[in-house]
Steps between C-alpha positions, in 0.01 A plus 500: 500500500632848400270725708350439843264722691342449852142616515345555850129555596474835680132466597173557334564467117863647509826313425853624489762360280869519578689495170846372423650854543327530847240751365150456618173507297152513651230315314142490582143536399282805580682755702530865399766737364635569855566133556756489207361144411487363138300205378689200353363545146583868489854412620527269197439798270756700682746214458427488139550868436804506735666216312441650161587849611848387633561323175408810287705746717805275502474451111456869441792579724718273287363669183594837652143628482406754743150552645360766733224267624363159437164357631290188428141467531392137558145384497342161504172332466409199732310193410141477608519155662702393804783473539511840341819585310626753256379388155611830323778744592581830332838680555547858378851621497522887516843655411572864561794709374634721229572342166397145587643230273178300451664233304751412772250541782256265315785251469574511873132432573493216247806347658350503851164372383627214287843408642590628843199537735435185674191625672356591154571144389316368812194727434488378133435146634153608618422839355489694184758773536479814281761777500512855347760775505425869527752775444484838661759722330575786722677797348 
């Protein structure tokens, strides 16, 4: 096994995971904004965006592409029947900066989506994944 986490019940519908780097993550159901608790399915979407985002930024850095900002909007549609899982996922990549090289940026996204992002590959096992890139040229 490469990764190991320990997840402990904290009462009610709340759990805390201790990750390999000793960071903690609180997972639960319900709760409110002050509780800083995320649901398991939403965390999967965060993992997907984070995985791909790390790839894209790393690749763009190697290509010497400079951005002023980069954001991803990830949305998903659940199945109707239990167990409910994401049957369709959309990821919008938003790039901001002056004189964006759209061809190189699209290549970086493509490499993440098709070659490097392991979380993306896992999602494709159970979900339709669609991606789109949006360029916001700032002068």
